[in-house]
Residue, then its C-alpha position, 0 to 999 in steps of 0.5 A: m581449561s580456559q572460560n571459553d572452553p565448553p564443558l566436558v559434562g552437560s546437564v544431568i537430568e535424574r529419571k525417575p526410578v522404575s520398578h523392574s521385574a525379576p527375571k524369568i527362570f528358563t524352563p526347557a521345553k519338553t523336546g529340548f529345544p526352545a519354544v517358538q516365538h511368533r512375531s505377529k506384532s512388530a517390535f513397535a507395537r510390542n514396546i507399547e504394549g509393554l509400557r501400558k503393562t507397567g503403567a509407565s508414561r512419557p514426562r508431561d512437564v516441561p523440562i528446565v532449560v540449562p545453558s549448554r556449551p558446545t563440547r569441543p570435538p575429540e581431536t583426530a589425526d591428520p589424514d595427510d600425516w601419512k602422505k607427508q611421512m611417505s614422501r619424506e621417506n621416498e625423498a630419503r631413499v632417492a637421495s641415497m641412490t647413485e645416479e645409475e640407480r636413479e636412471r634405472e628406476r626412472q626408465e622402470i617407471l617410464d616402461r610401466f606407465g608411459a611417457g606421459v607419467g610425468d605430466l600426470l604426476k605434476k598434474v596430481r601434485l599441483a591439484r593436492e596443493k591447490q586442494a590443501k590451500s582451500v582447506q586451509g582457507s575453509t578452516d580459517t573461515a570456519q574458526g572466524h564464524n565460530s568466534v561470532f556466532e554463539p550456540v543456540p541453547v537447547t534442553a537435554r530432552e531436545e538434544i535427545d529427540r534430535k539424535v532419535a530423529s537422525n537415527r530414523l531418517s538416516t537411510p540404511p545401507p543397502a543390502l548388496s552394499t559392500s562392507n568398509s573393508r578398505p584401509s583407513s588410510r585409503t578412505d580419503r582416496r577419490l577416483r580420478f580419470a586421466e585427462l584427454g587431449p583432442e588427439d586422443v578422440h576419433v570422430y567417425e565423420s560417416a556415422p549416421p545420426s541416431p534417430r533415438r538422440q534428443v533433437l535439442t541435444l544434436p551435436p553442432p553441424s560441421n562447416d563443410g556443408s554437408a549438414i542438412s537443417l532439419g527445421r528450427f525449434s519453435g518452443k520455449s526452453a526451460p528458464p535458467a536457474p535463479t541466481s538469487a536465494t531470496p524467494k519471490i512470493d507471487a500472487e495466487p493465480e486464477e483458477g483454471s489458468p495455466e499457472y494455476i494448472r501447473r502449481r496444482y497438478f505439477p508442482n515440481a515442474p519449473t515455470n515454462d517447461p516445455n513439457i507443458a507448453w500445450m497448456e499455454s493458449q496461443p493467439s488466434d490471429s493468422q500471423t502465427v501461421s509460420a509456413l504452409r501446412f499439410d494433412l495427413l495425406g499430403k494436401p495442402i491445407p489453405s490458411s483460411i480453414s486451418s483454424i476451423l478444422p475439428t480436432h478429431l481429425g488428428l491434425h492438431h497435435h503437433a501444429e502451433g496454436i489453433h491452426a491444424g496441419y503440419t508444416l514440412d519443418d514439423m514433418l521433417l523433425l517427426s521423421r526422426s521420431t523414437v516412435p515408430a508409427q509417428r515416423a512412418t506416418m511422417l515419411g509417408v506424408l513427405a513422400k506425398v509432399t514430394q510427389r506434389i511439388a513435382a507435379m507443381l514443376k510440370g504444372e500439373t497441380e496447384g496449391v503449393e505455390e508458396l514453395v516456388g523456388q525452394e523445390e530443390e532444397l526441400r527435395k535435398r532436406i526430404v531425401a536426407a530424411g529418407a535415407e537416414a531411415l532405410l535400415e529401419r524395420g517394418s513399415v518405417g524402412a518401407r516409408a524411407v524407401e518410398v520418400v527416396w523413390q519419389c526424391i530420386v525417380g518420382w521426381d522426373e520419370e521422364i528424364m529416365t527414358i533418355e538412355g545413352v547419356e549422363i543426365e547430370s545437371p546442376s539442378d540435381a543438388a539432391i541427388s549430388s548430396l547423397r553420400l554413396n559410400f553410406f547410402l549404397p551399402q545400406v541398399a546392398t544390406l536390404f537386398a541381402q536380408g531378403d525380407i523386404p517387401e517386393e514393392t520396396k525392392i522394385q523401388l530400390l531397383g528404380v533408384l539404382h537405375r536412376l543413379g546409375q544414369q546420373s553420371n559414370g561416376f555414380a555408375t562406378s560406385i554401384v558396380t564396386t559396392p560389395k555384394l550390391i550387384s550380386s544381391i540385385i542378381y540373386s533377387f531379381l534374376l536367379t528366381p527359382i526354376p520352375p517358379t512356384e506360386v510364392s516365388p517372385l518372377p525375374d524382372p527384366r529391369a534388373i538387366e536394364l540396370l546392368i546395361t546402364l552400368a556396362n554403358a557407363s565404363r569399360q571398367n564397369a563392363s569388365a566387372l559385370q562379365e561375371s554377371a553374364d553367364a547367370l542371364l543364359r537361362f533366358i536365351s535357353f528357354l524361348p518365349s515359345s516354350s518358356m515357363y514364364p509368361p510370353a510378355l515376360s520371357t520376351s522382354l527377358l530375352t530382349a534385355t539380355l541380348r541387349f547386354y551382351t551387345v553392350l559388352a561386345n561394343y568394348g570387344l568384351y565377352s564375344h566367346i559366348a557366341t561360340t559357347a551357347v551356339e545352340q541356343l543362339a541357333q534356336l533363337g535364330r529359328y524362332i526369330l524366323s518363325d511366325a511365333r515371334s511378335s516382338p520387333t524390338l526382339v528382332v531389332a536387339w538380335t540383328d544389333l547383337l549380330a552386328a556387334w559380334m561380327v565387328c569382333a570377328i573383323d579383326p580378333h586382335k581387338t578383342t579382349p582377350n584376343h581371338e575370342l571370335l573368328w571371321s570363319q566362325i561368322i561365315g560357318w554360322g550363316w548369320s548372313s543367310d538368316v538376315n536375308n531370309l528375315s528381310d523377305q518376311l518384313g513389310t513396309e509398315q512403320q513398325d518394321w523400319l527399325i527391323w530394316a535398319g537392323v538388317w541393313k546394318v547386318q548386311a553392311v557389317w558382313l560386307e565391310g568384314a568380307r572386304v577385309n578377310g574374304v578373298r579378293g576383297g570380298s567381291s563375291e560376298r558383294m555380288e551375291c548381297l547386290d542380287v538380293i537387295r538391288d531389286g528392292f532398292t530400285d522399286g521394292k519394299e526397301k525403296e518405300v521404306i526410304i521414302g517413308c523415313l524421308d518424309a517422316i523426318k522432314q514432317s517431325m522436324n517441321q513440327s518440332v520448330s513450331l513447338p515452344p521449348g519443353q518436354s513436348k520437343l522430346l517426343h519429336l526427337r525421338t521420332i526423328k531418331e527412330h526414323a534417321t536410323p534406317l536411312s543411316a543403315a541404308i546409306r552405310l550399306w550402299l557405301a559397303c557395296l562399293p569396290p575397295l580401293s576407290d575413292s574417286p566418283l563412280d560411274s554408276p551406283p551399286f544400287p539407287l537411292p534418292f540422292p536429291r532428297i537426302s541432300d535436301l534433308c541433310a542440308m535442312i538438318t544442318v541448320h535446323p533449330s534443334w541443335s540449339l539443344l547444345d547450348s540450351k539453358d534448360w537443363g531438364t531437356r538439354s540431356a535430350y541432345v543425345y537424340l541428335r546422335s542419330l542425325s549426326e550419324l546421318l550427316s557422317s554417312y551422307l558426307r561419305l556419300s556425296r563424295r562418291l557422287p559425280t555431281t558433287s564438286k570439290e567445292l560443294w563437298m568442302a562446303q558440306a564438310l565444313s557445315i557437317l563438321l560442326k555437328l558432329l558429336p562426341g564418339d565421331e572423334a574418328f570420323a571428324l579427324e578424317v574430315v579434317d584430313d580431307i579438307t586440308s588435302l583439298i587445299t592446294p595452290e591450283w585450287l585456291s587460284g580457281l577460287e581467286i584466293q592468293a596463297p603466297p608460295i612461301i606458306w607451301d614451301r614450309g609444309g602448307l597446312d600440315v604445320v597446323r594439323p597437330f593443333v586441330i587434332h588437338a582440338i577435336q580430341p583434347h583428352n586421351d584417356t577418355h574415348i567415347g564409343p561411335t553409334s556404330s562400333t567399328p574394329q578400332s573402337i571396340s578396343t579403345a572406347t572407354t565408355q558408350r555414353l555421351p557426357s552430360a551437358t554440363a561437361l560437354r564443352t570440356l571435350g572437343l566435340p562439338i567443335s567450335r566455329e573458331w577451330s581453325l584458329s585453334p592454333l593461336d591458343h596454343l602459341l598464347h599458352s606455348g608454355t603450358s600447351e599439350v600440343f607442344k610437349a607432344l609434337p610429332v617427329g620432324w615438325d618444325a614451324s615458326e610462330v609466324e608460319i603457324v599464323r600464316a597457316s591458320l589465318l589462311l585456312t580460316r579465310v578458305c572456310r569462310e570463303i567456302l561456306h559464304h559461297y555456299s550460303f552457309t554463313n551462319l556456320g562460319l565465324t561471326l563477327e565477335e570470333a573473327i574480332f577476337g581471333c585477330m586480337k590474339v594475333f596482336m596479343l602474341e606480343h604481350g608480355q615480350t621483351q621489345t627490341t629495336d627491330s619491329s619486323e620480328e612482331v608477327f602482326r607486322d608480316q605482310i601476308v599476316g596482315r593481309l590475311m587478317v584484313d581479308i577475314l575482317h572485311p566482310f564484317t565492315v560497314s563498307s561490305t554490309l548494306p545499310r540497315s533501316s531499323s524502326g528505332p534508334v537502337i538496333p536489336i541486339p544480335a541473338r549470338p554471344d558478344l565479346e565477352q561471351v566468346a572471350t570466356e571459352f579461352l580467357g576461362t575466369t579472366p574477364f575480357y575487360q582485363y583482356y582489353t585493358d592489356f591489349v590497349a596498353l600493347y597498342d599504346a606501346i608498340s602499335f605506331s598507329h598500326p591501322l587494323f590494330a587501331s580498328l580493334l580497339l573500337p568494337p568494345t566501345s560501342m554502347r552494347y558493352p558496359l560503360d567501363y570500356r569506353k572510359h577506359l579508352w577515352n579517359d585513361f588512354g585518351h591520348v592514343l585516340k588521335t592516332v586512331r583514324t579509322p574511317a566510318d566505313q571501315v569500322i568492324c560492326d553490323d551497324l553504326k547505330e550501335y556506337l550512336w545509340p542510346i545517347e550517352d547519359d553518363l556526366q564523366m563520359i560526356g566530358f571525356y567526349l567534349c575534351g576529346l574534341l576541344k583538346q585533341q586532334l580527332r579524326g575519322f569515326v571516333y571524331l563522329v562518335a564524339l560529336h554525335h554525343i555532344a551534339a545530342s546532348i545539346w540539341s532536343d531534336i536529336s535526342a527526341d526523348s526524356s534524356w535531354v536536360e537544358e541546363r547541361a545543353s546550355k553549359l555544353l553549347k557554351a563551352v563548344v562556343d567559348q573554346g572550340n575553333h570555328e569548324l567544331i562549332r559549325e559541326v556541332v551547330q549543324y549536326r543531325q542524325n537519323v533516329t530511324g532509317a540508314t545512319l547519316l555521315p559526313p557531309r550529309c549529317f551537317d544538313l540542318a534544314s528541318s531543325r533550324v528553327s527550334r535550335l535558334e530559339f534555344v540559342t536565343r534563349l542562352g543569349l548567344q544569337d549574336r555569335l551563332q547567327g551567322l551559322f543559321s543564316v548560312l542555312 
């Protein structure tokens, strides 16, 4: 044993002997059992009492301290020895195996543990080696420490006391703990888990965040733009743990301070703990107010009183500092609270705030002006908070539905009155942000549960109706959501019969939802057929005998008839007319009785009869076929019922729509008899004329027609004087209601005509006020209401659906006008060309009919009467038929989308895919309304011939060359322009910019083509093509327009699209500037100074367009300017002032003008432009504004005098131009009588009087 080794035995302390009493002799009890020992005292008390009895006491003397050496701990076996031994045994066993045995064992391991077991074992081995190294390092460190520090000497008594304390402080094992029954070889084993890779974790993206999750521990949002911010945490986070082990001693804080309170009452809380941040005092200045604050009623709290409100109002619990109220960020965060009462309160406040913001947009309230510009973003965040809490129970869920209703329905209830059009717009970001695959199943669940309040159910129904109006895609999502439609029908329509005091009554708003969804698409209508049978109960119980209130029964019946009408417009569910023939007969008798009181019910009944008659005209068009036959229509006597109804009607305005329904049914009856009746329905036609002729001659029908004409004219005049806004919608609705009867009367007039007759009539079937109708239609054609199609106000742009009644009226009148003997072919064509531009989606069939009629009228003989020369070669190659495929595509570019017309036809019920107009944003993706450039549409397909859909599906036998297509297209364009101009419809023809861009397309046909030595193959060099382009552009040249006299140097910019805007529809995202650069380069390459080609270079260089166009032509391609010799009177523009004013102030551009005058031989109008801007920069009397700079003027004049020839110097010195009035052209612009003195003074100051004196003396 070495000297440093600790002794095996330490100090020995001898205890004092203690006398022990002899053990007691055990005496058995009388009962044979041991006596009971009551443990009323604890073991500790009994020991103390025993010491007192024996007189023993604790040692009082201080023990002698004996140096003690640490004892060497007993050597223990290495716990890893068994691992090493087992490893050696395994290695020996593997070494003794054959290769086949090893492969078999390896395959068995892979089958049992999987393919990743090798990687797992490798990780375990590396971890074991790493652990062994760390243990070895810690052992070496410990040994080093033991060799440095000496053990602290302790007494034997202290050692005993330490052991006793250790035993007392040790925690006893729990009662339910298991015994250590594991073998000693596994006591050091630890539980390990397999490591997971990214592919092992699946993230459910559609799962909503739980409201019980901590706000500050939410995962970071994704970058797909779907995350919605709830606000920012404005508190303080807990400070990081101190890195230094040295404690810092702080001074005692002041009594009453937050730090004093923390140390006294919350000693374990760290400094700056967010949970006790309420103790911190906040500054009282107004800069701490970060946003607008609201009270619990949703009213804004002015910042001036937010700091003085009393605390008992309950507005300070979550506010910052001393300011009362809740910010929107506060409310959005608290709407995710785990406390239901708090969450419901905040959702209610959010609903009221949303209502106030929506009212602010309408100008109905004040106080939230700080939120201007943030409305849609706030609406998006608020609706997300409401949608997340829909499925919550109790008041939280009810308030969440209210929030969603306010954001979707209450935001703009006025727009929900617009039916028949998708009302989607870019301003509806909040509605577009809804994830329908998450939102709609929640709504279906709420309806299926059946325990939500009645008011909440009605709000959810309104939300679904608004979403169905949004777009056809939204409507399809609603229909295809499992159990949603069935739950709605069960909740709102299949109510108990008879109703009880506590049972709900059926709600007609549910049927209105079905109507909206069915109008969206044929697919939806087919799916909703299954629900149509459930509505028969409302036809069986008429209002006169219904168990429901009369008003409710009438509304349910009206909505049911309208729903059946929508299905019939697709040719669906018409068999119900046969199945429910008895109920429908009772309904007809009720309509004809005095008991009816609702005009809307009568209108719905007549519309349904007309729709079913259309289905019966051609039974092969219904789905399925032969659901309704014309013989059944005859047998039911619907025409007689309608004739009897007309006898009961008056001339009051409330009956006008009923008259429209009556005339519509009579017209369809005659149209069906023409197809299915004997001799083309001649007998039916004569019977109908006997009934209606007297009324239209001098009866109630005539009064109604005159009243509609007056009302339409009055409403249109009033709408012109109104500013743009929601108030205009009322007049548009009024116009629609009055135009419908007029259209129905004209349709009835056309149905009374004999079949197989298209020529003008000798006498009409019955009289109509034809001159007044013609004047009204001319007024409608040019009315400003059509500007809704191009309106920038998305809130009112969807109201263009009301223009559909005007479009139908114009279509009916065009058919009528052709049969009048006073209408010439030229007049009819002018009417057709103007009305063609006003047709809307759904009128494609009529538009194609009009185009065919127009092209059939254009013949060589007819053109000669108009003094329009058309070379015979055009007619020899098919005339205008070669462009018909392109015009058809311009009218209907999508074969998979067919919008049903306002009045259904046997063809439309089988082809219509939707009954709604597209949204205003998608309107331009369709063919109608067709643009004024429709006659030039073949040029677009020639330029994109490689991708054109027309060239992929040309009709059999069509064979036309590129030149022939261009000839026919330009001829059609010229004829249309001449006809419209002759009848003063010039504003409906091509504009200047459209004509310029159309002719530019002809030249651009050579762009990208392989150039050959034979330039005669170029399309624009064809003599017919060139002459037609000149004829089209000639009306827009200066020589064809009267000189304009404006009040200023800059003429007003025309209220029409410029070249850049016109080109957008064709170029898409390609800038017009790029197109222009290609156009200039093409001129430089192949033009050979073509005069028309050169004149088309100039329009984009006027002062109306950006500077880049002028720089490109005058600098990049300045060498071609000498070939541009367009005279001033042949410039294509509204006024030459567009090129002259305002004066050019760009120094580079002025330098380009100067270079052109000095170094190039400019001629024509380009010389005048350069001369004007140089002279205006020199002489202050021309510019007449503050843009004149004397230093620049002197340099320019000296450059002209030093480098220019005598002719240029003379023209610069003598040039003048009118700031107002007509533009002066050479030689009138070189008269300097009025400015001689001022210019001579300027020349004298520059010292050039000697060189220029002669020019001034000549004047």
